[in-house]
DODREN-577104 format. One record per atom (N, C-alpha, C): z, x, y. Coordinates in steps of 0.1 Angstrom, whole numbers, padded with zeros to 4 digits, always signed. Atoms other than C-alpha are relative to their C-alpha. Layout:
# residues N
ZXY;...
***
This chain:
# residues 348
+0000+0008-0012;+0000+0000+0000;+0000+0009+0012;+0000-0008-0012;-0008+0013+0034;+0012-0004+0008;-0012+0001-0007;+0020+0017+0059;+0001-0012+0008;+0000+0011-0008;+0010-0012+0080;-0004-0013-0007;+0004+0012+0007;+0000-0037+0053;+0013-0007-0005;-0012+0008+0003;+0033-0056+0055;+0000-0011+0010;-0001+0011-0009;+0041-0089+0071;+0010+0003+0011;-0009-0002-0011;+0057-0089+0105;+0012-0009-0002;-0012+0008+0002;+0081-0115+0091;+0008+0006-0011;-0009-0005+0010;+0110-0110+0068;-0002-0008-0013;+0003+0007+0012;+0095-0134+0043;-0007+0010-0009;+0002-0013+0005;+0086-0103+0032;+0013+0004-0004;-0008-0005+0002;+0121-0076+0041;+0006-0002+0003;-0007-0005+0000;+0148-0080+0053;+0001+0001-0004;-0005-0006-0003;+0141-0075+0048;+0007+0005-0007;-0009-0005+0007;+0162-0061+0035;+0006+0012+0004;-0008-0010-0006;+0188-0038+0043;+0010+0006-0009;-0011-0007+0007;+0211-0012+0028;+0007+0008+0011;-0007-0007-0010;+0237+0000+0052;+0015+0001-0004;-0014-0001+0005;+0273+0012+0048;+0009-0012+0002;-0009+0011-0003;+0289-0018+0064;-0007-0011+0008;+0006+0010-0008;+0267-0047+0074;+0010-0010+0005;-0010+0009-0005;+0300-0066+0079;+0003+0002+0015;-0002-0002-0015;+0302-0050+0114;-0011-0005+0008;+0011+0005-0007;+0269-0065+0123;+0004-0012+0008;-0002+0012-0009;+0266-0092+0150;+0000-0012-0008;+0000+0013+0007;+0276-0125+0135;+0010-0009+0007;-0009+0008-0007;+0291-0150+0159;-0001-0015-0005;+0001+0014+0003;+0297-0188+0157;-0013-0006+0003;+0012+0006-0004;+0264-0194+0173;-0013+0005-0006;+0012-0006+0006;+0241-0174+0150;-0009-0011-0006;+0008+0010+0006;+0229-0206+0134;-0004-0012+0009;+0004+0010-0010;+0225-0226+0166;-0015+0001+0003;+0015+0000-0003;+0189-0236+0174;-0001-0002+0016;+0003+0000-0015;+0177-0229+0210;-0015-0002+0002;+0014+0002-0005;+0145-0240+0227;-0004+0012+0008;+0005-0011-0008;+0125-0210+0241;-0014-0003+0003;+0013+0001-0004;+0093-0207+0259;-0006+0014+0000;+0007-0012+0001;+0067-0180+0254;-0004+0004+0015;+0003-0004-0014;+0068-0163+0289;-0012+0009+0001;+0012-0009+0000;+0042-0137+0280;-0004+0003-0014;+0007-0004+0013;+0018-0128+0252;-0008+0012+0003;+0007-0012-0003;+0005-0093+0250;-0006+0006-0013;+0005-0007+0012;-0018-0075+0226;+0005+0014+0000;-0006-0013+0001;+0002-0045+0215;-0008+0010-0008;+0009-0008+0009;-0023-0032+0189;-0009-0009-0007;+0009+0008+0008;-0050-0043+0166;+0008-0009-0009;-0007+0010+0008;-0037-0075+0150;+0015-0001+0002;-0014+0001-0003;-0003-0071+0166;+0002-0006+0014;-0002+0007-0012;+0008-0095+0193;+0015+0001+0004;-0013+0000-0005;+0039-0091+0215;+0003-0013+0007;-0004+0013-0006;+0058-0123+0225;+0013+0003+0008;-0012+0000-0008;+0083-0124+0253;+0005-0014+0001;-0006+0013+0001;+0107-0153+0250;+0011-0002+0010;-0010+0004-0009;+0128-0170+0276;+0006-0013-0004;-0006+0014+0003;+0153-0199+0272;-0007-0010+0008;+0008+0011-0006;+0135-0231+0280;+0008-0006+0012;-0008+0005-0011;+0165-0242+0302;+0003+0010+0011;-0002-0011-0010;+0165-0209+0321;+0013+0007-0001;-0013-0007+0001;+0199-0198+0309;-0001+0013-0008;+0000-0013+0007;+0209-0165+0293;-0001-0002-0015;+0001+0000+0015;+0201-0157+0257;+0012+0007-0006;-0011-0006+0007;+0227-0147+0232;-0002+0016+0000;+0001-0014+0001;+0236-0110+0231;-0004+0005-0013;+0004-0005+0013;+0222-0088+0204;+0001+0015+0001;-0001-0015+0001;+0224-0052+0192;-0012+0005-0008;+0012-0006+0007;+0197-0028+0179;+0001-0003-0015;+0000+0004+0014;+0187-0039+0144;+0000-0015-0002;-0001+0014+0001;+0190-0076+0151;-0014-0007-0003;+0012+0009+0001;+0165-0103+0141;+0003-0014+0003;-0001+0014-0003;+0159-0139+0149;-0009-0008-0009;+0009+0009+0007;+0145-0169+0131;-0009-0006+0011;+0009+0007-0009;+0114-0182+0149;-0005-0012-0007;+0004+0013+0006;+0107-0219+0142;-0011-0006+0008;+0012+0004-0008;+0073-0232+0151;-0009-0009-0008;+0009+0009+0007;+0049-0260+0142;-0014+0006-0001;+0014-0004+0002;+0015-0254+0128;-0008-0013-0004;+0008+0012+0002;-0014-0279+0125;-0002-0003-0015;+0003+0003+0014;-0018-0275+0087;+0011+0004-0010;-0011-0005+0009;+0013-0258+0073;+0013-0007+0003;-0013+0006-0004;+0040-0280+0090;+0008+0010+0008;-0008-0009-0008;+0069-0264+0107;+0005+0011-0009;-0003-0013+0007;+0076-0228+0096;+0012+0007+0006;-0010-0009-0005;+0105-0205+0099;-0003+0014-0005;+0003-0014+0004;+0099-0168+0100;+0010+0009+0008;-0009-0009-0006;+0121-0138+0108;-0007+0012+0007;+0006-0011-0007;+0112-0112+0134;+0011+0009+0006;-0009-0009-0006;+0131-0081+0146;-0002+0000+0015;+0001-0001-0015;+0140-0080+0183;-0003+0014+0004;+0005-0014-0003;+0123-0050+0199;+0001+0003+0014;-0001-0003-0015;+0132-0052+0236;+0012+0007+0003;-0012-0007-0005;+0162-0042+0256;+0012-0009-0002;-0011+0009+0002;+0195-0055+0243;+0009-0003+0012;-0008+0003-0011;+0211-0053+0277;-0006-0011+0009;+0006+0011-0008;+0186-0079+0291;+0001-0013-0007;-0002+0013+0006;+0198-0113+0283;-0009-0011+0005;+0010+0010-0006;+0170-0130+0302;-0012-0002-0010;+0012+0001+0009;+0144-0123+0275;+0002+0006-0013;+0001-0007+0013;+0138-0115+0239;-0014+0003-0003;+0014-0004+0003;+0108-0096+0227;-0001+0002-0015;+0003-0003+0014;+0093-0096+0192;-0015+0004-0001;+0014-0004+0002;+0061-0082+0178;-0004-0006-0014;+0005+0008+0012;+0040-0102+0152;-0013+0007-0005;+0012-0005+0007;+0016-0086+0128;-0007-0012-0006;+0008+0011+0006;-0012-0111+0119;-0004+0004-0014;+0003-0004+0013;-0011-0106+0082;-0011-0009-0006;+0011+0008+0005;-0045-0117+0068;+0002-0004-0015;-0002+0003+0014;-0031-0118+0033;+0013-0008-0002;-0013+0007+0001;+0001-0137+0041;-0002-0015-0002;+0000+0014+0002;+0009-0174+0040;-0005-0008+0012;+0006+0006-0011;-0006-0182+0074;+0009-0001+0013;-0008+0002-0012;+0024-0183+0097;-0002+0011+0011;+0002-0011-0010;+0019-0149+0114;-0014-0001+0006;+0014+0002-0005;-0019-0156+0117;+0000-0011+0011;+0000+0010-0010;-0011-0188+0135;+0006+0005+0013;-0006-0005-0012;+0012-0170+0160;-0010+0009+0007;+0009-0010-0006;-0014-0143+0166;-0013-0007+0005;+0013+0006-0004;-0045-0165+0168;+0001-0012+0009;+0000+0012-0007;-0033-0197+0184;+0011-0001+0010;-0011+0002-0009;+0000-0193+0202;-0003+0006+0014;+0003-0004-0014;-0003-0190+0240;+0012+0000+0008;-0011+0000-0010;+0020-0183+0269;+0002-0015+0005;-0004+0014-0004;+0038-0215+0279;+0004-0009-0012;-0004+0008+0012;+0043-0227+0243;+0015+0000-0002;-0015+0001+0002;+0078-0240+0235;+0002+0001-0015;-0004-0002+0014;+0093-0228+0202;+0015-0002-0001;-0014+0000+0002;+0127-0228+0187;+0004+0013-0007;-0006-0013+0006;+0149-0198+0177;+0014-0003-0005;-0014+0000+0005;+0180-0193+0157;+0004+0015-0002;-0005-0014+0001;+0202-0162+0158;+0005+0005+0014;+0004-0011+0009;+0204-0133+0165;+0010+0002-0011;-0007-0003+0012;+0216-0120+0132;-0003+0015-0003;+0002-0014+0002;+0221-0083+0123;+0006+0005-0013;-0004-0006+0013;+0222-0068+0088;-0006+0014-0001;+0006-0014-0001;+0206-0035+0100;+0007+0007+0011;-0008-0005-0012;+0234-0023+0124;-0002+0015+0002;+0001-0014-0005;+0230+0009+0144;+0013+0006+0002;-0014-0005-0001;+0261+0030+0140;-0001+0014+0007;-0001-0013-0007;+0273+0061+0159;-0002+0011-0010;+0002-0011+0009;+0262+0094+0144;-0003+0012+0009;+0003-0012-0008;+0257+0130+0155;-0015+0002+0001;+0015-0002+0000;+0220+0130+0146;-0006-0011-0007;+0007+0010+0006;+0194+0105+0137;-0014+0004-0004;+0014-0002+0004;+0162+0106+0117;-0006-0014-0002;+0006+0013+0001;+0140+0075+0121;-0013+0001-0007;+0013+0000+0007;+0112+0067+0097;-0005-0014+0000;+0006+0014-0002;+0090+0037+0105;-0014+0000-0006;+0014+0002+0005;+0059+0024+0087;-0005-0013+0005;+0006+0012-0005;+0036+0000+0104;+0009-0009+0009;-0008+0009-0008;+0053-0031+0119;+0015+0003-0002;-0014-0004+0001;+0085-0016+0107;+0006+0008+0012;-0005-0006-0013;+0087+0001+0141;+0008-0009+0008;-0007+0010-0009;+0101-0031+0156;+0015+0002+0000;-0015-0002-0002;+0138-0027+0147;+0004+0014+0004;-0003-0015-0003;+0136+0011+0151;-0001+0002+0015;+0002-0002-0014;+0124+0008+0187;+0013+0000+0009;-0012-0001-0008;+0157-0002+0203;+0010+0010-0005;-0009-0010+0005;+0175+0022+0180;-0003+0014+0007;+0004-0013-0007;+0155+0051+0195;+0005+0000+0014;-0005+0001-0014;+0163+0039+0230;+0015+0002+0001;-0014-0001+0000;+0200+0037+0221;+0004+0015-0003;-0003-0014+0003;+0200+0072+0206;-0003+0009+0012;+0004-0007-0012;+0182+0086+0236;+0010-0001+0011;-0009+0002-0011;+0206+0070+0260;+0014+0007-0002;-0013-0006+0002;+0237+0085+0243;-0001+0015+0000;+0002-0014+0001;+0222+0120+0242;+0001+0006-0014;+0000-0005+0014;+0223+0122+0204;-0013+0007-0003;+0012-0006+0005;+0199+0144+0186;-0007-0010-0009;+0007+0009+0008;+0171+0124+0170;-0015+0004-0001;+0014-0002+0002;+0136+0124+0157;-0006-0013-0006;+0007+0012+0005;+0111+0096+0149;-0013+0005-0006;+0013-0001+0007;+0083+0098+0123;-0006-0014-0002;+0006+0013+0000;+0060+0068+0127;-0013+0000-0007;+0013+0000+0008;+0033+0062+0101;-0007-0013+0001;+0008+0012+0000;+0005+0037+0101;-0014+0003-0006;+0013-0002+0006;-0029+0032+0086;-0010+0007+0010;+0008-0006-0010;-0046+0040+0119;+0006-0003+0014;-0007+0001-0012;-0035+0045+0155;-0002-0014+0007;+0003+0013-0006;-0052+0013+0167;+0008-0011-0005;-0008+0010+0006;-0029-0007+0145;+0015+0003+0002;-0013-0004-0001;+0003+0010+0155;+0006-0003+0014;-0006+0005-0013;+0023-0009+0182;+0009+0010+0005;-0009-0009-0007;+0041+0012+0207;-0002+0015-0002;+0002-0014+0004;+0027+0045+0193;-0003+0008+0013;+0004-0007-0012;+0011+0056+0226;+0012+0002+0010;-0012-0001-0009;+0043+0048+0246;+0010+0010-0005;-0009-0009+0006;+0065+0067+0222;-0005+0014+0002;+0005-0014-0001;+0043+0098+0222;+0000+0004+0015;+0000-0004-0014;+0041+0097+0260;+0014+0003+0006;-0014-0001-0005;+0078+0092+0266;+0008+0011-0007;-0008-0010+0008;+0092+0115+0239;-0010+0009-0008;+0010-0008+0007;+0064+0140+0232;+0006+0010-0010;-0006-0010+0009;+0088+0165+0215;+0008-0006-0011;-0009+0006+0010;+0107+0140+0194;-0007-0010-0009;+0007+0010+0007;+0081+0116+0181;-0013+0006-0007;+0012-0004+0007;+0055+0124+0154;-0007-0012-0006;+0008+0011+0004;+0028+0098+0150;-0009+0004-0012;+0008-0004+0012;+0012+0099+0115;-0010-0011-0003;+0011+0009+0003;-0021+0080+0114;-0006+0004-0013;+0005-0005+0014;-0032+0080+0077;-0014+0004+0000;+0014-0004+0001;-0069+0081+0085;-0002+0013+0007;+0001-0013-0006;-0062+0113+0105;+0008+0011-0008;-0009-0010+0005;-0034+0130+0087;+0004-0002-0015;-0004+0003+0013;-0030+0113+0053;+0014-0006+0000;-0013+0006+0001;+0003+0099+0041;+0011+0010+0004;-0011-0009-0004;+0036+0113+0055;+0006+0007-0012;-0007-0008+0010;+0052+0141+0036;+0015-0002+0001;-0013+0004-0002;+0086+0125+0032;+0010+0012-0004;-0009-0011+0004;+0101+0155+0014;+0001+0010+0011;+0000-0010-0011;+0091+0179+0041;+0008-0006+0012;-0007+0006-0012;+0104+0155+0068;+0015+0000-0003;-0014+0001+0003;+0138+0149+0050;+0007+0013-0003;-0006-0013+0002;+0143+0185+0042;+0007+0005+0013;-0006-0004-0012;+0152+0189+0079;+0012-0007+0003;-0012+0008-0002;+0180+0164+0076;+0012+0007-0006;-0013-0005+0006;+0217+0173+0068;+0008-0012-0003;-0009+0011+0004;+0246+0152+0055;+0006-0007+0012;-0004+0006-0013;+0254+0145+0092;-0011-0008+0006;+0012+0007-0006;+0220+0130+0098;+0000-0015-0005;+0002+0014+0004;+0218+0092+0098;-0014-0004-0001;+0014+0003+0002;+0185+0082+0083;-0002-0015+0001;+0003+0014-0001;+0172+0048+0094;-0015-0002-0003;+0014+0002+0003;+0139+0035+0079;-0003-0015-0002;+0005+0014+0002;+0119+0003+0080;-0015+0001-0002;+0015-0001+0003;+0084-0002+0065;-0003-0007-0013;+0004+0006+0012;+0066-0013+0034;+0008+0005-0012;-0009-0003+0011;+0085-0013+0001;-0003+0013-0007;+0002-0014+0006;+0068+0018-0015;+0005+0011+0009;-0005-0010-0008;+0077+0038+0015;+0015+0001+0000;-0014+0000+0001;+0113+0027+0014;+0006+0005-0013;-0004-0005+0013;+0116+0034-0023;-0001+0015+0000;+0001-0015-0001;+0103+0069-0016;+0010+0006+0008;-0011-0005-0009;+0128+0074+0012;+0013+0001-0008;-0013+0001+0008;+0157+0064-0011;-0001+0011-0011;+0001-0010+0011;+0144+0086-0040;+0001+0014+0006;+0000-0013-0006;+0139+0116-0017;+0013+0004+0005;-0014-0002-0005;+0173+0113-0001;+0009+0004-0012;-0008-0003+0012;+0189+0112-0036;-0004+0014-0005;+0005-0013+0005;+0168+0142-0047;+0006+0012+0008;-0004-0010-0009;+0179+0162-0017;+0015+0000+0003;-0015+0001-0002;+0216+0152-0019;+0004-0005+0013;-0003+0006-0013;+0215+0133+0014;+0007-0013-0002;-0006+0014+0001;+0236+0102+0021;-0010-0011-0001;+0009+0011+0002;+0220+0069+0013;-0005-0004+0014;+0006+0004-0013;+0196+0059+0041;+0003-0015+0003;-0002+0014-0005;+0200+0027+0062;-0015-0006-0001;+0013+0006+0001;+0171+0004+0053;-0001-0014+0005;+0004+0014-0003;+0154-0027+0066;-0012-0004-0008;+0011+0004+0009;+0133-0045+0040;-0006-0013+0005;+0007+0012-0004;+0106-0070+0049;-0005-0007-0013;+0004+0006+0013;+0099-0078+0012;+0012+0000-0010;-0011+0000+0010;+0123-0088-0016;-0003+0010-0011;+0002-0009+0011;+0129-0063-0043;-0002-0008-0013;+0003+0007+0012;+0113-0074-0075;+0007+0006-0012;-0006-0006+0011;+0135-0069-0105;-0009+0002-0012;+0008-0001+0012;+0121-0057-0138;+0001-0013-0009;+0000+0012+0009;+0112-0086-0162;+0012+0001-0010;-0012+0001+0010;+0143-0096-0183;+0013+0006+0006;-0013-0006-0006;+0168-0080-0158;+0010-0011+0001;-0010+0011-0002;+0184-0114-0151;-0004-0012-0009;+0002+0011+0009;+0189-0144-0173;+0007-0012+0007;-0006+0012-0007;+0194-0178-0155;+0007-0009-0011;-0007+0010+0009;+0221-0199-0172;+0008-0009+0009;-0008+0010-0008;+0241-0229-0159;+0013+0007+0004;-0012-0005-0005;+0271-0221-0138;+0007-0011+0008;-0008+0010-0007;+0299-0244-0125;+0004+0005+0013;-0003-0004-0013;+0303-0241-0088;+0008-0010+0008;-0008+0009-0009;+0331-0255-0067;-0003+0004+0014;+0003-0001-0015;+0321-0260-0031;+0013-0004+0007;-0014+0003-0004;+0357-0258-0017;+0000-0009+0012;-0001+0008-0012;+0350-0272+0017;-0005-0014-0002;+0005+0013+0003;+0331-0301+0003;+0009-0008-0009;-0009+0006+0009;+0357-0307-0023;-0008-0006-0012;+0008+0004+0011;+0330-0310-0050;-0003+0012-0009;+0004-0010+0010;+0323-0291-0082;-0013-0006-0007;+0012+0004+0006;+0288-0292-0096;-0005+0011-0010;+0007-0009+0009;+0270-0276-0126;-0013+0003+0006;+0013-0004-0005;+0241-0256-0112;-0008+0004-0012;+0008-0002+0012;+0214-0257-0139;-0008+0013+0001;+0008-0013+0000;+0192-0227-0149;-0012-0002+0009;+0012+0003-0008;+0164-0244-0129;+0002-0002+0015;-0004+0003-0013;+0183-0248-0097;+0006+0013+0006;-0007-0010-0006;+0195-0223-0071;+0013-0006+0006;-0013+0005-0005;+0231-0226-0058;-0003-0006+0014;+0003+0005-0013;+0216-0231-0023;-0006-0014-0001;+0006+0013+0002;+0195-0260-0035;+0011-0011-0002;-0010+0009+0003;+0226-0277-0048;+0009-0002+0012;-0008+0001-0012;+0246-0269-0017;-0006-0009+0011;+0007+0009-0010;+0220-0285+0005;+0000-0014-0004;+0000+0013+0006;+0218-0315-0018;+0013-0007+0003;-0013+0006-0002;+0255-0320-0014;+0004-0002+0014;-0003+0001-0015;+0254-0318+0024;+0007+0011+0006;-0007-0012-0006;+0268-0283+0029;-0008+0004+0013;+0007-0005-0012;+0260-0269+0064;-0007+0013-0002;+0007-0012+0003;+0249-0237+0048;-0014-0003-0003;+0014+0001+0002;+0212-0233+0048;-0007+0013-0002;+0007-0012+0003;+0186-0208+0038;-0014+0000+0007;+0013-0002-0007;+0154-0195+0055;-0010+0006-0009;+0010-0007+0008;+0136-0169+0034;+0000-0004-0014;-0002+0003+0014;+0150-0180+0000;-0004+0011-0009;+0003-0012+0009;+0143-0145-0013;+0011+0010+0001;-0011-0010-0001;+0176-0128-0005;-0002+0011+0010;+0003-0011-0009;+0164-0109+0025;+0004-0003+0014;-0002+0003-0014;+0173-0127+0057;+0015-0002+0003;-0014+0001-0002;+0210-0134+0053;+0006-0013+0005;-0005+0013-0006;+0212-0170+0066;+0009-0007-0010;-0008+0008+0009;+0228-0183+0034;+0012+0008-0005;-0011-0008+0004;+0255-0156+0031;+0013-0009-0001;-0011+0009+0002;+0286-0173+0017;+0012+0008-0006;-0011-0007+0005;+0321-0161+0010;+0004-0005-0014;-0004+0003+0014;+0332-0160-0027;+0015+0000+0000;-0015+0001+0002;+0368-0172-0033;+0004+0003-0014;-0003-0004+0013;+0368-0169-0070;-0013+0001-0009;+0011-0002+0008;+0345-0158-0098;-0007+0013+0003;+0007-0013-0001;+0321-0129-0103;-0015-0003+0003;+0015+0002-0003;+0287-0131-0085;-0008+0010-0007;+0010-0009+0005;+0256-0117-0100;-0010+0002+0012;+0008-0002-0012;+0239-0102-0069;-0014+0003-0003;+0015-0002+0002;+0201-0104-0068;-0007+0002+0013;+0006-0001-0013;+0196-0099-0031;-0004+0015+0003;+0004-0013-0005;+0181-0069-0012;+0007+0003+0013;-0006+0000-0013;+0205-0072+0017;+0014+0006+0001;-0014-0003-0002;+0242-0069+0012;+0004+0014-0005;-0006-0012+0005;+0261-0036+0009;+0010-0002-0011;-0009+0001+0011;+0284-0029-0020;+0014-0006+0005;-0013+0005-0006;+0314-0035+0003;-0001-0015+0003;+0002+0014-0004;+0300-0068+0015;-0001-0009-0013;+0002+0008+0013;+0292-0079-0021;+0014-0003-0007;-0013+0002+0006;+0329-0077-0030;+0005-0014+0001;-0005+0014-0001;+0335-0112-0016;-0010-0009+0007;+0010+0008-0006;+0302-0125-0003;-0012+0000-0009;+0012+0000+0008;+0269-0135-0019;-0011-0008+0008;+0011+0007-0005;+0235-0148-0009;-0004-0011-0010;+0001+0011+0010;+0233-0182-0027;-0014-0005-0002;+0013+0004+0002;+0196-0186-0024;-0006+0006-0013;+0006-0007+0012;+0189-0160-0052;+0011+0004-0010;-0010-0005+0009;+0222-0148-0066;+0007-0011-0008;-0006+0010+0008;+0241-0165-0094;+0014+0006-0004;-0013-0004+0004;+0272-0155-0115;+0000+0007-0014;-0002-0006+0014;+0283-0133-0144;+0012-0007-0006;-0010+0009+0005;+0313-0156-0148;-0005-0014-0002;+0005+0014+0002;+0309-0192-0160;+0003-0009+0012;-0003+0008-0012;+0322-0205-0126;+0001+0009+0012;-0002-0006-0013;+0323-0197-0089;+0007-0010+0008;-0006+0008-0010;+0344-0210-0061;-0005+0006+0013;+0006-0004-0012;+0326-0208-0028;+0007-0006+0013;-0005+0005-0013;+0338-0212+0008;-0011-0008+0007;+0011+0008-0004;+0312-0239+0013;+0002-0015-0002;
***
């Protein structure tokens, strides 16, 4: 897979994230509130990449966010109905007047990103939910940023934050070709000594081993991009004895066939005061929604984090690509995860 052949949405990765403590990420009482926003500006950032600047429709301030955050963008389409997609915020966290996202028009996707790129115009009113952060940017002595294609979006505010603190940092940004790499020219012009743009049609694939050989155990590695790139980053860090990298996934991790076996599980939804047997053909999220729980899911692939639920009793079988080991001790994503125990008690 080429470095930019990924969806701009997380129906793809969070996404997906591996970080030491996603529990420190932004998560307030309003992260699931829905706001009306207007597209204040639409900009062509690169070939097939559109930048959207969003303002609150009522003119008020937008919720605060930190580098690594993403939002749910909720929008109607003429043929696919109303869609929800996740996009990383890539603007300035200190500016609460606007949010900025970048959308890659994936020609091989399900149509949502193409609708935003091809039809959405300035002045359109959409809805948003969030922000939510499972890719938090933590303090470190030194940073190494590795971005592939549209994976540059959550990395962009991290670079700005690292530069503002005076920390040592480097960015290696790979893509199929320069014309498809949003923000590449700006990065190269602003930080000519710290940014290495790797266009595959000019330089081939990035040499991750050579890049990571320059890191130390004090280097925080942050990476976002297509799944093969992220797997290579993880493997190379392990090979070199480096700490685990911080990852943002835009596609769910596909388990090997036979890894998991779906069996019925008795789930007590403590807040609802209801216990239900979840069959092998249902997800726990499906049943929660059927029973009227306020918990809801967006991606339904274990990558966006909207359905994260506290586990009060029982042993979850984690199948997501998001939660850290520390977070998994008492939380689970009920859209995909199940249980190794015959029952679960959830704070839902």
